[in-house]
N, C-alpha and C positions, 0 to 999 in steps of 0.2 A: 823636434824632437819627434822620434822613427818612431810613430806608432802602428802596430800590426793589422791594418785596417783597408780593404780591397781597394786596390790605386782608382777606380772610378769616384771613391769620396774624397780622396785626401787634398786634391787640391780645394774643394769645397770647404775642406774641414781644419785645416793646417793652421789658419789663426786660432782657431779653437786649442788646437795644441799647444801652442807657442804660448799661453798663457799662464799667468800665476795658479789660478787655480785648478786647471788641468797636472799640470808639473805637480803640484799638493798631490791632485787624486791618485796620479800613478805610482808615487812616494808611499800612499794611501794603502794601494789594492795589493802592490809588490810585497811590502810588508807584511799583510794579509794573509796573503798566499803561502810565504814562507813560514809566516807562524800558527797557521790554522788550517783546517780543511775547508775552501771553500769553492763556491758554484756560480757560474758554469767551471768545467776547467778552462785553464787561460788560454788555452788557445781556440776556445769556442767565445772568448767574451765580446768580441763583435760579429759572431756568425751572421748576425740578421743582416749585416751588411756587405757580407761575403756573397750570401746568397740573393741578396737585393742589390743589385748594383744602382747606382742615381738615375742614370738615365733610363731605367726601367721600371723606377718606383710609379704605380698608378694608385695604389690603396696603401694606406698606413692606419695601421691599429695599435693603441696604446696601451700597454700594462703597465703595472705599478711596480716588481721587485721580481726575480727570478725564482723559481720551486729551490727550498732550502733543502729537501731530502733527497737522499743519496740515488744517484744517477737520473734524475730529472730533469735540469736543467743544462741546455745544450744552446742557450745565448738567441732563442726566440720565444719572445712573451706567447703564455700561453701553453705552449708546443713542448712535446716529452718527446725524451728518444724510443725508437722502436721498443716493443716488448712491456714498457714500463705501465704499470695500470693509471688508467687515464684521472687526473683529479678533477674533484667537482666540477669545477666551472669551464673544464674541456667537454665534460658528459654534457653542460648544458649547451654550448656551444655546437657539439656533433648532431644534437638533437634538434635546436631551433631548423639547423641546415637540414634535415631530413624534412621537419616539419615544412619548412619555405620551399624547398627546392625537390622534395624527394628522392632525396641523394643517400643512399643505406647506409645509417651508422657505420664506420670505417673500425677495422682492426686497429691500426697504430694511430696512435696520437702524433706520431712525428709532422710537423705542419711545413718543412722545408718542401713541401709541394706546391705550396703558396707561396712561398719566399720567390719561388724559382720562375713566379708567373709576375713576381713585379709587386708583390704584398711585404709592406715593411713591418717586421712583428718587433715593435721597439719598447721595451721596458723601459721606465724611466731611471731606475737604475740596472746597472747591467753588472752587478754582484752583489753577493752575500753569502755572510760566514753560514756555516751550516746548521740546520735544524734552529737558527737564531733570525726567523723574520725580520724584514726591515735592519738587519744591523749595519747595513752600509748607506743608508739611507743619509741624504744631509751631507755627504763628505766631495758632493761636486757633480758628481752625477747627472742630477738634474739640471744642472746648468746646462751640460754639455748636451742631453737630449732634447733641452729644450732650444738649443740652436740648433739642434738640429733639424727639429721641425719649421724651425724660421727659415730657416734656409730650404729647406723643401718651398715651403707657402712663398718665398722669395724668388725663388729660380726654378721653378716650375709650374704648371699651367693643369687644370682639370684631374684636380689629386684628390681623390676621397678620403675623407678623415674620420675611422669608427671609433668614437668615443664613449665608453662603456661604462658610466660609473662615474660616483662625484670629480673623483681625481681626475679622471682623463679627460672631462669636460671642463675642466679647469685650464686645458690649454688651448680650448677655443681661443680665447685670448690670442694666440701666438700667430691665427693662422688666416688669411686672405680670403674671405667670403665673397668676394669679387671674380676671384681669382678658381677657386676651390671649393667641393659640396662636403660639410659636415654632417653625419648622421650621429644622434645620440640615442641613448634609452640607460637604462640601469644596466648593471654589470651582473655576467653571467653567472655568480657566484649563486649557490643557493640563499643564500639571506636574501640576496634580491630576485632572485628570480620565482621565489616562494612568494612575494610578495606581489607577482603579476608586472613586473619592473622591464622584463627581460622577453620571455616568450612570446611568440606573434610581432616583433619589431622586424620581421623580415628585411634584415639588414643586407642578406647576402642576395638574394634578389635585386633589392633596389642596388645595390652597388653596382652588378651588373647591367642593368639599365640603365643606370649613370655614365658608365662606362660605355655601352653601346652609345649613347648618345653624342659622346663626347668622340665616335669613330674610334673606339679603344675596344681589343680583345675584353672579352668576357674572364672572368675568374671561372678555372675548372674546380670550385670547393671539393 
C-alpha cells in the first residue's frame, strides 16, 4: 500500500502498511474525510513524520488526539497553525519553558520548529472528525502509533520520550529503558497543571541536558 509518508520512514513502517488493520484504517479515514469535515487536512495527516525524519528523531512527545476545532490541527501534537489562538495545554507548555529556560512566551503556537530539530510530535490518533473529540479513536491509529514507538525504541538509541499524563505514561511499556530515557509528569492541561502536576517538571532543560550527555545537539525550544 502506498502511504504518503516521508521516505525516511517508509522502509521502517512498510510492514505496518501491509497489515489488515492498517488497510481497514485507511478505508475508514478515506470514508470519514469524504463524508465529514475532519482534521488535520488530508495532506497533513503525517506532517509529524514529514518534518521529523527517522534518522533525526532524538525526542518523542506523545499526545492523544488532534485538536478538533477549525484551523487548529496540522499533524503535530500540541501544535497549532500560525495565527491560531493557543489552546490551554499549549499555553501551559510555553509557560513551563519560560519558567524553566527563560525563553520568552512565543507569538506562534506552531511547533514545526521543534519537529525540524528532531522532535517527533506524535499523537496516538492522527485524525479526528470536526468538533467531535475522540471520534477516530479505536479505529487502528493507536496500533499504528504504538508500532512507531516500538520501532523507534528497537532501531534507535538515546531517544528521550516525554510522557505527559496518564494516557502517554501507558506507552512506557513499549520503550526499552536500557537504550532510551523517559521523562514523565502530569499533563499540561489546566486540570492537571492546576493540581501541581505539570509546572516545575523542567522537562525542557532536562531533555537538553540528556541530549548533551549523549553528545547530541540540544533543542532550541
